[in-house]
N, C-alpha and C positions, 0 to 999 in steps of 0.2 A: 372637294372644296369646296365649301362657302362663304358665301356671297355677301360682306358689312351692310347690316339693318339701319336703313339711312329713313324712311318712309315710314308719318306715324301717319292713319286716322283713328283720330277720336272722333266716338259718339252717343249718343246719347239709347239705351231700351230695355227693356221689363224693371223698372224702377234703378237700375242704375250707369252707371262711366264703361265705355268702353274703347280698350284702344288694340290694335292692332299695329304690327308695325311689318316690314319685305323693306327687302332690297331695297321693291322699284316702288312706284307707287300701283297699289292696285289699280286695275280698267273697271273703270262700270257697270257689264255685266257683271262679276265681281262684288263688288262693295250693294249691288241688288238683290244678288242672291245673299248672300248673307239677311240682309233689311227683314226683306220677308221672311226669312227662314227661321230667327227672331219673333218673327210682330204673328207667326203662322203657331210658335209654344206657347206665346201667350193667350193667344187666342184656345188654347189647346189647355195647360194648365193651370195659367191668372184666375189665382180664388178673388183679385180685385176690380176683377170686372163680372158682368151682371149675364154679355153677350156669351161668354166662351165655357169650356163643356166642360169644369172643373164645376163655373155657378151654376150647371143645366145641373149637376149631378146633385147640388148643394137644396137644389128643389126638391128632387120626386128622384126615387131608386129608375132603375130601368139595365138597359143590353147600352156600352157607349163603347162604339170602336177606337179601338191604341193603335195607330201611325206605323206601318212594317219600323217608319223613325226611331218612334217613340216605344217599342218593347219592352228597348232591352233600360232603360229606363224604370220604367214597370218594377219588371225579370228582380235589380242589381235593392229597388226600395223591396220585394217580397225577403228577400238576403239577407238586406241588416236588418227590416225586422227580423228575421229569426235569429241569426250571431248574436244578434242583444239582447235576444227574450223580449223580444216588443218595444227595448223603449222607443227608438229612432223607426217615426210608426208615420205613414201620413196622413193620419187623421186625425192628429194636434190642432189645427183646423179652430173646430171651433170657440176650444180654447183658450188660442189666440186669438181671432175677433173676440170670444168675450173682455180678454184680459187688456183690449184697449188697440192690441195687434190686427187691425178691422178696416175696409175698404178704403173710411173716408181719410183714417190713420188716427182715430179719436185719443188715442192712449190716455184712453180710464176704465180701468177695469170694473165689472162690476160683482155683485159679493157674490158667493156659492158657487166657482165654478165643478164644474162638474170633471170626474175621471171623462179619461177617451173614451171611444168604443175597441175594443176589440180589428184589425183585420178578419175575423169569422166573421162579427156582425156586419161588417160595411159588403165583406168583397164574399165576394160563391162564386167566382173564377174572372184569372186577366189574362187567356191567353188570348193573346187575340181582339176579346176587347173587355171591356169593364164589365163585370154583371155582380150588380146594386140589388142587398137586397132593402137596405135603406136607404134614403138622405144622408149623404152630410162634408162636411166643407174637408175636401182635401185642399191639402200643400206640402209638395216636393221641396222647401225652401230646405231642404237637408241636401240633397242632390242636384236640385232643379238645374243651379241657373251650374255646376259642368259641364250636366245632359248639355247648355246652348253651348254655355265653350265649346265642349267638342264638337256641335254638328260647324260654333264657326272656323273651326279648323281643320274641317275636314274638306269646305269649300273651302276658302285658304289654300289646302295645302294642292289643289287641282292649279291655281296657276304659279306656288313654290316652293319651294322644299326647307327653305328659312326661315322664319316667323315668330315670330310670340306670339296671339292673340293672347289678349290681360281685361278680364275682365272684372274692372274691383277692384283687380290685388289676389285674385288668382288665378292661376294661369294653363295653357296649356304654348311650353316650350323646344322649339325646335334649329337650334342652330348648327350642326355638327357641330365642329372640328372649332368651335368658339365659345364658347360656356359664357355665362350672364350670372350672376350676381343678387341672388336674390336678397333681402330687404325681413327680417318677420320682426314685424311691428311691436312693440313693445306694448302690452295690451292698459297700460296706466295710464302714457304718450306717446302717441303716434308720430311724436316725432322725432320716438331717438326707438334702436332695433334691440332685440336681444342674441340675435343675430343673422348671418348669412348664411341661404345657399346657396351654392354655386351646382349648376345645371348644366345642360346643354340639347337637353332630349325632358319624356316625357309630361306629366302635369305638379300643380302645387296648388293648394287649394288651404287656406287657413277658416277657423269660426276660432270668435272670439263673445262674452256676453255682454257683451260694452258694445259689440258693434251696433247694437236696435237692446235699445233697458231704457224705461223711463217709468216717471214714482206714479205709480197706481193707483193712487189720494183716496181711501180710504181709511178714513173715520184712525183713530189709535192702530193701525194696523198696516198706517199705509207706512210704503218702503219702495225700491226697485225691484222692475220687474225685467228682464228679456226673454227674448222668442226660441231662446232652447229650451223649450217646458220636457216635466218628466211626465208621456202619457199618462201612469197610474195614478196621479198625486193632480192631473191639471197643473198645476203650480212650477216654478220655476228647476232649475237645479243647480250649481254652488258649488260647489267639487272643485271641477276646473273650470280655472276661467279666459281657457287659449288654446286651439291644439294648432298643428301644421302637422300636413301631408303629402307627403310624395307619393307620386302609386302613375303608372302607366296614363292611366287618360286623368281628365280630372273631373267625371262623375264616379270614377268612382275614389281619386283622392277628396271631393264632395264628403261625399257623402260618408267616408274613412273618417271626415276631423270633425259629426257634431257623434256620431258615433263613438268614437275615445271618451265623452264627456259622461258614460254612460261604465263602457263597459271596457274591460281594461285588456292593453289593446297587446301581454297577452292569450286571450282570451278570443283577440281576433284576428291574432293570427291561426291559431289552432283549429279557426272554426269558415277562412274564408275561403278555403281549396284552393289552397296553389297561392294564390293572391298575395302580390308583395308589391311591401308599399314598406316607408319608413315612416317617423312620425317625430317631431316634440311635441308635449306639448307642458304646460304651465297649469298647480293645482292652486287656491286660494288659500295655502298657507306660504305661498314658493316655493314650494316645493319643484324640479322642473327634474323631466323625464325624456329619456332622446334616443332613438338606437342609431347602430352604430351605421349611420351614414357618409362613407371617406366623402363628400361637399361641405358638410358643416361644418359651419367653425361658430360660435355661442357663446358669449359676450360677461353672462351668470354663472 
């Protein structure tokens, strides 16, 4: 039996807006646990704060313990890196900072952004601790929010089996026999949807080049930049403009939503070692690609 969702808890964390929806208001010990876990993730993984572990890794190489709860995030990044031929990389941090997506949000690009270092350039090992060969700005934006959503969902699930955890549009859904309809935001007009996905369990995450974009402002070459960087060039990728992925967890869905900007879905299926996911993708030329998800209804 599924209970109706009637209580919404909204808050801000990790630079984004959150909403947790449940049948009854969550008790204080649960909300405190949620905010404490998100604060812990921020202190570990934020490249925007100098006192984070990632901030320390940007200053020096060394040995940095990985909390047991966070090992799946590091392992998933390694799989994404391998599955995309290095296109989804945690080492785009310096390129993003140089492009203006830095700790102060200057949104002013410097000239001459270099390609990103490879995994073996930076990481010697990543089992239980990150052992780094050189200092580097690590950015976990491709899957980090999904990881945080999963962590919040796990805490909420200890209180109720019926909930929606929404981290600025990326969600974990657990509504039993009462499916919900999730709008797929039009990448060119946030007031419209290109379709809806109906689901009662699992996660849905999106990625779009328009979500974090800015004018780079450099002379005759001035143009629009965004946060989805090709590590091989240190510049944005342009062929794909938006993706959505439905998967068992938000971390998986979030990472694959970025991977689809670089790697065809059929290649990800072949390399995903049994991972089950569905997707929608819109290219710059307007072409729409999608998998055969029974709850999907597209308007384009």
